[in-house]
C-alpha positions as CSV (number, residue, x, y, z in Angstrom):
1,M,-85.9,211.5,-71.3
2,S,-82.5,210.6,-72.7
3,R,-79.8,209.2,-70.3
4,S,-77.6,212.2,-71.1
5,A,-80.3,214.6,-70.2
6,L,-81.0,212.7,-67.0
7,V,-77.3,212.8,-66.0
8,G,-77.4,216.6,-66.7
9,N,-80.5,217.1,-64.6
10,V,-79.1,215.1,-61.6
11,T,-75.8,216.9,-61.8
12,A,-77.5,220.3,-61.8
13,M,-79.7,219.2,-58.8
14,L,-76.6,218.2,-56.8
15,E,-74.9,221.4,-57.6
16,D,-78.0,223.4,-56.5
17,A,-77.8,221.4,-53.3
18,G,-74.3,222.6,-52.6
19,F,-72.3,219.6,-53.9
20,V,-69.1,219.9,-55.9
21,V,-69.6,217.5,-58.8
22,S,-66.9,215.8,-60.9
23,D,-66.8,215.7,-64.7
24,R,-69.0,212.9,-66.0
25,C,-67.1,209.6,-66.5
26,A,-67.8,209.5,-70.2
27,I,-65.8,206.3,-70.8
28,R,-66.7,202.6,-70.8
29,P,-66.9,200.5,-68.8
30,K,-67.9,202.6,-65.8
31,S,-69.3,201.7,-62.5
32,F,-70.4,205.3,-61.6
33,D,-71.2,208.4,-63.6
34,I,-70.2,211.2,-61.2
35,A,-68.6,211.8,-57.9
36,A,-70.1,214.5,-55.7
37,R,-69.0,216.0,-52.3
38,R,-70.7,218.3,-49.8
39,G,-68.7,218.7,-46.7
40,E,-67.9,215.2,-45.3
41,D,-70.6,213.6,-47.5
42,L,-69.0,211.9,-50.6
43,L,-71.3,210.2,-53.2
44,L,-70.5,207.9,-56.1
45,V,-73.6,208.1,-58.3
46,K,-74.8,205.9,-61.1
47,I,-77.6,207.4,-63.1
48,L,-79.9,205.1,-65.1
49,G,-83.3,205.4,-66.9
50,N,-84.0,201.8,-66.0
51,I,-82.4,200.4,-62.9
52,D,-82.7,196.9,-64.2
53,A,-79.5,197.7,-66.1
54,F,-77.6,197.9,-62.8
55,N,-75.9,194.5,-62.6
56,E,-74.2,192.6,-59.8
57,A,-70.6,193.3,-61.0
58,T,-71.2,197.0,-61.1
59,G,-72.8,196.9,-57.6
60,H,-69.9,195.0,-56.2
61,E,-67.4,197.5,-57.6
62,M,-69.3,200.5,-56.4
63,R,-69.4,199.0,-52.9
64,R,-65.6,198.4,-53.0
65,L,-65.0,201.9,-54.1
66,G,-67.2,203.3,-51.4
67,T,-65.2,201.4,-48.8
68,Y,-61.8,202.6,-50.0
69,L,-62.9,206.2,-50.6
70,N,-65.2,206.5,-47.6
71,A,-68.0,207.3,-50.0
72,T,-71.7,206.3,-50.3
73,P,-72.5,204.5,-53.5
74,L,-76.0,205.1,-54.8
75,V,-78.1,204.8,-57.9
76,I,-80.6,207.4,-59.1
77,G,-83.0,206.0,-61.7
78,L,-86.5,206.5,-63.2
79,R,-88.1,203.1,-63.3
80,S,-87.8,199.3,-62.9
81,R,-89.3,197.2,-65.7
82,D,-92.3,199.3,-66.8
83,E,-93.0,200.9,-63.4
84,D,-91.8,204.2,-62.2
85,L,-89.9,204.2,-58.9
86,K,-92.1,205.4,-56.1
87,P,-91.3,208.8,-54.6
88,D,-89.6,208.8,-51.1
89,V,-88.9,205.1,-51.3
90,V,-85.4,203.6,-51.1
91,Y,-84.9,200.5,-53.1
92,F,-81.8,198.3,-53.0
93,R,-79.9,196.6,-55.9
94,H,-76.9,194.4,-55.1
95,G,-76.4,196.2,-51.7
96,V,-76.6,199.7,-53.2
97,P,-79.4,202.2,-52.3
98,V,-81.5,203.2,-55.3
99,F,-84.1,206.0,-55.6
100,S,-85.8,208.4,-58.0
101,P,-84.7,211.9,-58.9
102,D,-87.7,213.2,-56.9
103,T,-86.5,211.4,-53.8
104,A,-83.0,212.7,-54.4
105,Y,-84.4,216.3,-54.6
106,N,-86.3,215.9,-51.4
107,L,-83.2,214.4,-49.6
108,F,-80.5,216.8,-50.9
109,I,-82.4,220.0,-51.6
110,E,-85.3,219.9,-49.1
111,S,-83.4,217.9,-46.5
112,V,-86.3,215.5,-46.2
113,P,-85.0,212.0,-46.1
114,P,-87.1,209.1,-47.3
115,L,-89.1,207.1,-44.7
116,I,-89.9,204.0,-46.7
117,Y,-87.7,201.3,-48.1
118,A,-88.6,198.4,-50.4
119,A,-87.7,194.8,-49.4
120,P,-89.0,191.4,-50.3
121,G,-92.7,191.3,-49.4
122,G,-93.5,195.0,-49.8
123,L,-92.7,198.4,-48.4
124,Y,-91.4,199.0,-44.9
125,V,-90.5,201.7,-42.4
126,N,-88.3,202.0,-39.4
127,I,-90.2,202.0,-36.1
128,D,-88.8,203.9,-33.2
129,G,-89.2,201.0,-30.7
130,D,-88.4,203.0,-27.6
131,L,-90.9,205.7,-28.5
132,L,-93.6,203.1,-29.3
133,A,-93.0,201.5,-25.9
134,D,-93.2,204.8,-24.1
135,E,-96.5,205.7,-25.9
136,R,-98.0,202.3,-25.1
137,Q,-97.0,202.6,-21.4
138,D,-98.3,206.2,-21.2
139,R,-101.6,204.9,-22.3
140,E,-101.4,202.0,-19.9
141,W,-101.9,199.4,-22.6
142,S,-100.4,196.0,-22.3
143,L,-98.6,194.3,-25.2
144,G,-101.7,192.2,-25.7
145,Q,-104.0,195.2,-25.9
146,L,-101.9,196.8,-28.6
147,A,-101.6,193.5,-30.4
148,N,-105.5,193.2,-30.5
149,E,-105.7,196.7,-31.9
150,L,-103.3,195.9,-34.7
151,G,-104.5,192.4,-35.3
152,V,-101.1,190.9,-34.7
153,S,-99.5,188.7,-32.1
154,R,-98.2,189.9,-28.7
155,R,-94.8,188.7,-29.8
156,T,-94.9,190.8,-32.9
157,V,-95.6,194.0,-30.9
158,S,-92.7,193.1,-28.6
159,K,-90.5,192.8,-31.7
160,Y,-91.6,196.2,-32.9
161,E,-90.5,197.7,-29.6
162,D,-87.2,195.8,-29.9
163,G,-86.5,197.5,-33.2
164,M,-88.1,195.3,-35.8
165,N,-89.4,197.3,-38.8
166,A,-93.0,197.3,-39.8
167,S,-95.0,197.5,-43.0
168,V,-96.2,200.8,-44.1
169,E,-99.8,199.9,-43.3
170,V,-98.9,198.9,-39.7
171,A,-96.8,202.0,-39.2
172,M,-99.7,204.2,-40.3
173,E,-102.1,202.4,-38.0
174,L,-99.7,202.8,-35.1
175,E,-99.3,206.6,-35.7
176,D,-103.1,206.9,-36.0
177,L,-103.6,205.0,-32.7
178,F,-101.2,207.1,-30.8
179,D,-101.5,210.3,-32.8
180,A,-97.7,210.6,-32.7
181,P,-94.9,210.2,-35.2
182,L,-93.3,206.8,-34.5
183,T,-91.2,206.3,-37.6
184,S,-87.6,207.3,-38.4
185,P,-86.1,208.0,-41.8
186,V,-83.9,205.8,-43.8
187,D,-80.4,207.2,-43.4
188,V,-79.1,206.8,-46.9
189,L,-75.7,208.4,-46.3
190,E,-75.0,206.6,-43.0
191,G,-76.3,203.3,-42.1
192,A,-78.6,202.2,-44.9
193,D,-77.3,198.7,-44.2
194,E,-79.3,198.9,-41.0
195,V,-82.5,198.3,-43.0
196,H,-81.0,196.0,-45.6
197,E,-79.0,192.9,-44.9
198,T,-76.1,192.6,-47.3
199,E,-73.2,190.3,-47.6
200,A,-69.7,191.5,-46.8
201,T,-68.0,193.8,-49.3
202,P,-66.8,191.6,-52.2
203,D,-63.1,190.9,-52.5
204,D,-61.0,192.8,-55.0
205,P,-60.7,191.4,-58.5
206,E,-57.5,190.1,-59.9
207,A,-55.3,192.7,-61.5
208,D,-55.2,192.8,-65.3
209,P,-52.1,190.8,-66.4
210,D,-50.8,193.9,-68.2
211,D,-50.8,195.8,-64.9
212,E,-49.2,193.2,-62.7
213,Q,-45.7,194.7,-63.0
214,V,-47.0,198.2,-62.0
215,V,-49.0,196.6,-59.1
216,A,-45.8,194.8,-58.0
217,V,-43.8,198.0,-58.0
218,L,-46.4,200.0,-56.1
219,T,-46.7,197.2,-53.6
220,R,-43.0,197.1,-53.1
221,A,-43.0,200.8,-52.5
222,G,-45.5,200.4,-49.6
223,Y,-48.9,200.8,-51.2
224,S,-51.9,198.5,-50.8
225,V,-53.3,198.2,-54.4
226,H,-57.0,197.5,-55.0
227,P,-57.6,196.7,-58.6
228,T,-60.8,197.8,-60.3
229,L,-62.6,196.6,-63.4
230,R,-65.2,199.2,-64.3
231,S,-63.7,202.6,-63.3
232,P,-61.8,205.4,-65.1
233,F,-58.7,204.2,-63.1
234,K,-57.1,200.8,-62.9
235,A,-56.7,200.7,-59.2
236,I,-57.0,202.6,-55.9
237,S,-53.6,202.6,-54.2
238,Q,-53.3,203.4,-50.6
239,D,-50.0,204.3,-48.8
240,E,-49.9,201.9,-45.9
241,A,-48.0,204.5,-43.8
242,D,-50.5,207.3,-44.5
243,D,-54.3,206.6,-44.0
244,E,-55.0,209.6,-46.2
245,G,-52.5,208.8,-48.9
246,I,-54.9,207.5,-51.5
247,V,-53.9,207.6,-55.1
248,L,-56.1,206.8,-58.2
249,T,-53.9,204.8,-60.4
250,G,-54.0,204.3,-64.2
251,H,-51.7,202.5,-66.6
252,S,-51.5,202.2,-70.4
253,K,-49.7,203.7,-73.4
254,F,-50.1,207.4,-73.6
255,T,-52.9,207.8,-76.2
256,K,-55.7,210.2,-76.7
257,A,-57.9,207.8,-74.7
258,A,-55.3,207.7,-71.9
259,E,-55.2,211.4,-71.8
260,K,-59.0,211.5,-71.5
261,R,-58.9,209.0,-68.6
262,A,-56.2,211.1,-66.9
263,R,-58.4,214.2,-67.1
264,I,-61.4,212.4,-65.6
265,M,-59.2,210.9,-62.9
266,S,-58.0,214.4,-62.0
267,S,-61.6,215.7,-61.8
268,I,-62.7,212.7,-59.6
269,G,-59.6,213.2,-57.4
270,Q,-60.5,216.9,-56.8
271,V,-63.9,215.7,-55.5
272,T,-62.7,212.7,-53.6
273,H,-59.7,214.5,-52.1
274,T,-57.3,212.0,-53.6
275,R,-54.3,212.4,-56.0
276,S,-53.9,210.6,-59.2
277,V,-51.1,209.1,-61.2
278,Y,-51.0,207.6,-64.7
279,V,-48.1,205.2,-65.5
280,V,-47.1,205.3,-69.2
281,D,-44.3,203.8,-71.3
282,R,-43.3,207.2,-72.6
283,A,-44.5,210.7,-71.8
284,K,-43.8,214.1,-73.4
285,Q,-45.3,216.0,-70.4
286,E,-45.3,215.6,-66.7
287,S,-49.0,215.8,-66.0
288,V,-52.5,216.1,-67.4
289,D,-54.9,218.5,-65.5
290,G,-53.2,217.5,-62.2
291,T,-52.8,213.8,-62.9
292,A,-49.1,213.1,-62.6
293,L,-47.6,211.1,-65.5
294,V,-44.8,208.7,-64.5
295,E,-42.9,206.5,-67.0
296,R,-42.8,202.8,-66.2
297,E,-39.0,202.8,-65.9
298,E,-39.1,205.9,-63.7
299,L,-41.7,204.2,-61.4
300,E,-39.4,201.2,-61.0
301,D,-36.6,203.5,-59.7
302,L,-38.8,205.0,-57.0
303,H,-38.1,203.0,-53.8
304,D,-40.9,204.0,-51.4
305,A,-44.2,205.6,-51.1
306,A,-42.7,208.9,-49.9
307,E,-40.7,209.3,-53.2
308,L,-43.8,208.5,-55.3
309,R,-45.9,210.9,-53.2
310,K,-43.4,213.7,-53.7
311,V,-43.3,213.1,-57.5
312,I,-47.1,213.2,-57.8
313,R,-47.4,216.3,-55.6
314,E,-44.6,218.2,-57.5
315,R,-46.1,217.5,-60.9
316,A,-49.6,218.3,-59.9
317,E,-48.5,221.5,-58.3
318,Y,-46.3,222.4,-61.3
319,E,-49.4,222.2,-63.5
320,E,-51.5,224.2,-61.1
321,A,-48.8,226.9,-61.0
322,A,-48.6,226.9,-64.8
């Protein structure tokens, strides 16, 4: 299957599941392919045939974007090396959850979350330690008796009851012993980090030298500016006085490529519930599909975030009305 066909299939599946999906980010470089929202759940999705193409730099950027946009970064892929990804298993690459289209279908269409996650040493599941302890005590088994049944140490059983996860084989044996479901699913949308230890979210990269003046003006106006390296926009800018005042920010000469970026930014903004602004040297129009165009000199004359917010809103609303 071509990557383009795979992106189309995943997009259609998410739409069938009730997600609003952005236009594809058909530009390079790009850290994610589509943004998708269903209610409060916002996804930033990278779609790959072979997940080995997902590198550390892209993973770091997706995690930063997830933090600033309150979104879940994830990768949907078909295989790793020459082996297909196993169904209903969550893998991790550079701190980002990864799973197959079948797993995504079960999660988003069938509302059946995956139970298994891959980690060094094999496949594991979450054990409900409290439930395991209750089942053991109801049977009047000691820790030692259960340890003998499993062929593990008493200390290991104690760790299971304290919340340590178990291999798939041990989990199946426990459920057979007690004839009860003792596992809990991997919560991909909230708390996947509970089963995967990751380092802190990587720091922002340095701004492109060509963008330093724009960054300085936005910062002076009261925005926190978070530069990006692999996104359709150059930065995520947040109004420090307004927690929801997030603006996707771009900057370049106004070319056909810039216009394409502005359209993609607008589509992403509609899904992420953010506004977007593109700073250009000269502009013959005020917006592109809802992305406000602001000339560099005009931006420098705006003195605070409220003024910029007003310009962005008025130009986006003007285009919607037109």
